[in-house]
N, C-alpha and C positions, 0 to 999 in steps of 0.2 A: 895078581895083576895090579899094577899101579899106573896112575896117569902118566908118570914119567916114562913108562915103557910103551905107551900107545902112540902110534903115528899121529902127528898133528898136522892137519891140512889147512892152509890159509889161502882163500881165493882173493886175488887182487888184480890190478890193472895198472898199466903205465900212467894213466891219468891220476893215479893216487900215490905218486912218489912222495909227496909231502906227508900224507897220512902214514905211509910206511916208515918214515923216519921216527914217528912216535911209537908205532907198533914195535919196531926193532929195538928201540931204546928201553921201553917200559916192560915188555913181556918177559924177557929173561930175568930182569931184576925182580919183578913181582911174582915170578913163579919159582924156578929152582936154578937160576943162574944160567951161564952160557951153555951148559949141557942141554938146555932147551932145544938148541939148534941141531943136536945130534939125531933127533928123530922127528924133525920138522920138515915139511914140504910146502913150498909155495906153488900155487897154480896161477900162472901169470902169462900174459900175452906176448912178452918180448924178453930177450936176454938183458936189455938195458931198461931200467925203469923210465928213463927219458933220454932221448938223443941230446937234448939241451943240457940236462943236469948230470947225465951219465951216472945215475944212482944205481949201484949194484946191490942186489939183495944178498943177505947172508944165507948160507946153507944151500940145500938142494932145491931145484926148481923143475917143475913140469910146465911145458908151454902149450898154450892153446891158440887156435886161430880165432880172431874176433868174429868171424862169420859163424862159428859154432855156438849154439845157444847154451845157456847156463846148465840145464840138467845134463846135457851130453858132456860138457866139460868135467863136471863132477864125476859122472859115470866113468869117463876115461881114466881119471887118476885112480879111482877106487879099484878098477880092474888091474891096475899096475902096482898096487901096494899089497904085500903079502901079510895080512893081519886080519883077525876076526873082528877087531874093534878099531875105530878111528875117532879122532876129534876133528870137527869141522868148524871153522870160524872164518871171519873176513877181516881185512886189514883195518877197517874202521870200528872194530869192536875190541878195543884194547883196554887192558886193566888200568885203573888209576889208584888202586890200593892193593896191598898184598893179598893173594888168594889163600884160602884155607886148604892147603893140599891134603892134610889129614882127613878133613871132612869129605873132600872130593873122592879120595881113595876108599873111604868107607862106603860111599854111594855106589861105587863100581860093582860091588858085590851083588847088587840087585840086578845088574845086567848079566853078570857071570852066572847067577842062579836062574836066569831067564824069567825073572819077575817083570823086567822091563826090557824094551828094545833100545831105548834111548833115554838119556838124562840131559835135560837142558839146564844151563847154568843160571837161568833167570825165570821168574814167574810172571806170566801175563795176566791181565785183568779179566779178559773175556773167556774164562774157562772155569770149570768146577773141579774141585780137587778132593782126593782122599789121602790122608796121611798113612803111608805104608811103613815108614821107619823113623821113629824118634831118634834112633841112634845116629842117623846120618842126615836128618832133616830133609827127607825126600817125600814129596807128594806126587801121587799118580793123577794124571789128568783124566777125568771121567770121560767115557766114550760119548756121552751126550753133550759134551761141551761144544761151544761154537768154534773155538780155535784150539787145535791140538798140535798140528805140525808147524814148525818154524825153522828158519835158517839161522837163528841166533846160535851162539856157541853151544855145542852139545857133544856129548859122547854118544857114539852110535855103534850098535851091532851092525857091521858093514853090510851084511846081506839084507837087513831090513831097509836100510837107506837105498840100496840098489833096487829093491822091489818098488819102492815109491818112485824113484827116478824113471824106471822103465815104463811106468804108467803115465809119465808126463814128459815124454821126450821132445815134444815140439812146442814148448811154451817158454816164456821168458821167466826171469827170477821172481817177479811179482805174481805172475799167473801160477807159478809152481806152488807158492805158499797158499794161494786161494784154492786151487783145485785139489791140493793134497789133503785138505781137511776131510773131504769125502773119501779119498783113497785110503787114508790110514784107518778109517772106520771099516771099510770094505775088507782090508787086509788083516784087520785085528792087530795092528801095530800098537804096542803099549809104550806110552811116553810119560816120563816123570819129570819133575822139576826139582832143582836144589833150592829149597826155600829158606827156612830160618827166619830171623827177625828182620823183615824188610819193609821199608816204607815205599809208598806209591810214588812213582816218578812219571810225570806226564800223564797221558791218557791210557796207554795200553799196557804198561808193565810196572813192576816193582823193582827197586834196587835189589841187587843180590848181596846178601851178607857174606857169603862164602866165596863169591867170585865177583868182586866189585868192578864192573867194567862199564864203559860208555856204550849204550845200546840205542842208536848207533851214532857215530860222530858225524856222518854225512847223510843228508837227505836230498836226493836229486842233485848231488854234487856240491851242496852247500853245507857249511858247518851247522850243527844243531845247537847253537849257542843258547837258544831259548830254554833248552832242557838241561844242558850241562855247562852253564856259563862259568862257574867257578873252576871246575875240573879242566875245561879246555883252555881257559886263560892262563893257568899255570903251565900247561904243556906248550902253548904257543910261545911263551917266554923262554921256556927251557930249550926248545928246539928251534928257536928263532924263525917261527912261521908267522907270516903276515896274514891274518884271517880275512883281510879285505880283498886279497887276491881271489879267493873263492866266493867270499860273501857268506852271510849267515842267515838263518831263519830263527 
C-alpha cells in the first residue's frame, strides 16, 4: 500500500475559496503531480466555491449542509468511501516544500501491521513519544500524553476514525479535538507522528521534515502570518492574494 493509492479527503468551505487556490496549486506539484486528483475528494458545502468568484474545485466533491456539524460531515464521507485507509486534511494545511513520499510510504507499514491506527504528519509539543521505527522516523504518542488526537493531516485506519467520531457526534470541530483526547485513550487508539529532524514552530508544534506544510494557514478566518510569514508572503504573491482582505494574526 502506498500513499498514492489511499483516498485523500480535504474538508473545506466556500468561505475559503482563496485558500483553495493555494491548496490546488501547491499540493499536486509538491506531492506526485496531477495524478493527486485521481484519488482525491473534497468535502465542501456548495458546488461553487463562491457565487461571486465562481471558483470551481478540481476533482471529485462530496457536499454537506452547513447545518450539519463537523463530526457528522466527516462520518458521512467516510461511510461513502470504499477503503480501509484514508488521508484527512483541510484546505488551509497545504505544503510549502516537497513531501518525502518514500518516507511516508515506509511509515504506512506500521498501520498495515496494526502497530498504529493513525500517523499524523506533524509532531506536537504537548505529548510524550516513543520511537518505534528509525527506518521511517515514526514516534508513537504515549497514552499518558496530554494531547493525542488531532485534525492535522493524518493517515487513518478508517474504522478507528469512525469510532472516534461516533463518540463525538454532537460537537463542533474544536470540541472534537478536546473531547477526543479522552476517547482515544478509552478506545485504545494508537496514534503516531512522522517526526525526523524538526524545529519548533510557534507554541504547539514542530515543523515536519518529511511533510513540510503550513499548520495552519488560518486561525478564526485570519492568516497566521505571525507563524508563517515567509512562506505565506511567497504564496500570496504567487497566487495574487491580498492578505489585507482577511487580515492576519
